[in-house]
C-alpha positions in Angstrom: 3.2 39.5 29.4 5.2 39.8 26.2 5.5 36.7 24.1 8.8 35.1 23.4 9.3 34.4 19.7 10.4 30.9 19.1 11.8 29.8 15.8 11.6 26.1 14.7 15.1 25.1 13.8 13.8 22.4 11.4 12.4 18.9 11.5 15.1 16.4 12.4 14.1 12.9 11.3 15.5 10.1 13.4 17.3 7.5 11.3 15.5 4.2 12.2 18.7 2.2 11.3 20.4 3.8 14.3 17.8 2.3 16.7 18.4 -1.0 18.4 15.3 -3.2 18.9 14.9 -5.2 22.1 12.8 -8.0 20.8 15.6 -9.7 18.9 13.5 -10.7 15.9 15.9 -11.9 13.2 16.1 -10.5 9.8 13.5 -12.4 7.6 14.4 -14.0 4.3 12.0 -12.9 1.5 9.9 -15.3 -0.4 8.2 -12.6 -2.6 9.6 -9.3 -3.9 7.7 -6.2 -5.0 9.2 -3.0 -6.4 7.1 0.1 -5.8 7.9 3.4 -7.6 6.1 6.4 -6.0 5.5 9.3 -8.5 3.4 12.4 -8.7 2.7 14.7 -11.6 0.2 16.1 -14.0 -1.1 13.3 -16.2 -2.6 13.3 -19.7 -6.1 14.3 -18.5 -4.5 17.4 -16.9 -5.2 16.2 -13.3 -2.5 16.1 -10.6 -2.2 12.6 -9.3 0.0 10.4 -7.1 0.7 6.8 -8.1 2.5 3.5 -7.3 4.0 2.0 -10.5 1.9 4.5 -12.6 -1.4 3.3 -11.1 -3.5 5.9 -9.3 -5.6 4.2 -6.6 -9.3 4.5 -7.1 -11.9 2.8 -4.8 -13.6 -0.2 -6.5 -17.4 -0.3 -6.6 -17.3 -3.3 -4.2 -15.2 -2.9 -1.1 -12.1 -5.1 -1.4 -12.8 -7.1 1.7 -16.3 -8.0 0.4 -14.8 -9.1 -2.9 -12.3 -11.3 -1.1 -15.1 -12.9 0.9 -17.6 -13.4 -1.9 -15.6 -14.5 -5.0 -14.5 -18.0 -4.0 -11.4 -19.3 -5.7 -11.2 -16.1 -7.8 -10.3 -14.2 -4.6 -6.7 -15.5 -5.1 -6.5 -13.7 -8.5 -5.2 -10.2 -8.6 -7.5 -9.2 -11.5 -10.7 -9.8 -9.5 -10.0 -6.7 -7.4 -9.8 -4.3 -10.3 -6.8 -2.6 -11.9 -7.1 0.7 -10.0 -7.2 -0.9 -6.6 -3.6 -1.9 -7.3 -4.0 -5.1 -5.3 -1.4 -7.7 -4.5 -2.6 -11.1 -3.2 -0.3 -12.7 -0.6 -0.2 -16.3 0.7 -0.3 -17.0 4.4 3.3 -16.9 5.7 4.8 -15.1 2.7 7.7 -12.9 3.6 7.2 -9.9 1.3 10.1 -7.6 0.4 9.2 -4.2 -0.8 11.8 -2.0 -2.5 10.1 1.4 -2.2 11.4 4.2 -4.4 10.3 7.7 -3.7 10.8 9.6 -6.9 9.2 12.7 -5.5 11.2 15.6 -4.1 9.2 15.6 -0.8 8.8 13.2 2.1 6.1 10.5 2.3 5.2 8.7 5.6 4.3 5.3 4.3 1.9 3.2 6.5 1.0 -0.4 6.4 -2.3 -1.7 7.8 -2.5 -5.1 9.5 1.2 -6.0 9.6 4.5 -4.5 10.8 7.6 -4.5 8.6 11.4 -4.7 9.1 13.5 -1.8 7.8 16.3 -3.5 6.0 18.0 -0.7 4.0 17.7 3.0 3.3 19.6 5.0 0.6 19.7 7.8 -1.8 18.3 7.1 -5.3 20.2 9.8 -7.0 23.6 9.4 -5.6 23.6 5.7 -5.3 24.8 6.0 -1.7 23.5 3.2 0.4 23.2 2.6 4.1 22.5 -1.1 4.8 21.6 -2.6 8.1 24.5 -5.1 8.5 25.7 -4.3 12.0 22.7 -5.9 13.8 20.9 -9.2 13.2 17.6 -7.8 14.4 16.1 -4.9 12.2 13.9 -2.3 13.6 10.2 -2.9 13.0 7.6 -0.3 12.2 4.1 0.1 10.7 5.0 3.6 9.4 8.2 4.8 7.9 9.1 8.3 6.8 10.8 8.1 3.4 12.5 11.3 2.2 12.2 12.5 -1.3 14.8 11.0 -3.7 15.4 8.1 -1.4 14.5 4.4 -1.3 13.9 1.8 1.4 13.8 -2.0 1.6 11.1 -3.3 3.9 10.1 -6.8 4.7 7.0 -8.2 6.5 5.4 -11.5 7.1 1.9 -12.0 5.7 0.4 -13.6 8.8 -2.9 -11.6 9.2 -5.7 -12.6 6.7 -7.6 -9.6 5.4 -7.6 -6.7 3.0 -5.0 -4.1 4.1 -4.0 -0.7 2.7 -0.5 0.5 2.2 -0.5 4.2 1.7 1.1 7.6 2.3 -0.3 9.0 5.5 -0.4 12.6 4.2 -4.2 12.5 3.5 -4.0 14.6 0.3 -1.4 12.3 -1.2 -3.5 9.2 -0.3 -6.7 10.8 -1.8 -4.8 11.7 -5.0 -3.9 8.0 -5.4 -0.8 7.1 -3.4 -2.1 3.8 -2.0 -2.5 0.2 -2.8 -4.0 -3.0 -1.3 -2.6 -6.2 0.1 -5.0 -9.1 0.3 -3.6 -11.7 2.7 -4.7 -15.3 2.6 -8.2 -14.8 1.1 -9.0 -18.5 1.3 -8.5 -18.4 5.1 -10.4 -15.1 5.3 -13.4 -16.8 3.7 -13.2 -19.7 6.1 -12.8 -17.8 9.3 -14.5 -14.4 8.8 -18.3 -13.9 9.1 -19.4 -10.3 8.6 -22.6 -9.1 10.3 -25.5 -8.7 7.8 -25.9 -5.1 9.0 -22.6 -4.2 7.3 -23.9 -5.4 3.9 -27.2 -3.7 4.5 -25.4 -0.4 5.2 -23.5 -0.8 1.9 -26.6 -1.5 -0.1 -28.5 1.4 1.5 -25.7 3.7 0.3 -25.7 2.3 -3.2 -22.5 0.4 -2.6 -22.4 -3.1 -4.0 -21.7 -5.8 -1.4 -20.6 -8.8 -3.4 -18.8 -9.9 -6.5 -15.6 -8.6 -8.2 -14.5 -5.0 -8.2 -17.6 -3.9 -10.1 -20.0 -6.4 -8.6 -20.0 -8.9 -11.5 -19.3 -12.6 -11.3 -15.9 -14.1 -12.2 -13.3 -11.9 -13.8 -15.8 -9.8 -15.9 -14.6 -6.2 -15.3 -16.2 -4.6 -18.4 -18.3 -1.4 -18.1 -16.4 0.0 -15.1 -15.4 3.6 -14.8 -12.7 2.9 -12.2 -11.2 -0.4 -13.5 -9.7 -1.6 -16.7 -7.1 -0.3 -19.1 -9.0 2.7 -20.6 -7.0 5.8 -21.3 -8.8 8.0 -18.8 -7.9 6.0 -15.7 -4.8 4.0 -16.6 -1.8 6.2 -15.8 0.8 5.0 -18.2 2.1 8.4 -19.1 3.2 11.2 -16.9 3.9 14.8 -17.6 
């Protein structure tokens, strides 16, 4: 039989602000605000990278969850997780507002682990046109939101799940090239209530991965001699193309 040629007429993205949720969760009032600027480009070392706020994500030498569990009171300090993990430490019950600016010309599907967020506002960065969710008291909730190039979104979520959670673009290449960061929620509660099996740490050690300490396996806030952390010119992305 002959094949009928079908042409895709284009990808039509549903506007989440047009949807009406049925759970009637009211719009949350923020207690903490974060602005994230998503960029990509060729940096001074001639590599193509993605970044949030000019920081390209790089894995720390100690997994962030293990740092949160093993560093005591220092687990509440952002520095202990290393500069390139781009970590934000949240208190239990914080309502976090993210103003997310996509300065790229292409779409990013942003995904949050461990929480769901309300979509408060979406608009065009370049024209200044805004579309605000004012008509309904209950915003749509998502764990993934498709943000078009040249647009921004305002998202809010309640930090109610202790853990180490990624926020990243779900296009794998973009995430690998650095478009991700970490939220550490309530590390003091995490230490109190979470007990990892010893086999997990043994597996890390068997692979040459450090299983305790700060981002480079040291005590306290000593982050010297790390290839992935600190403010050296090679890894700190303060200048774009």
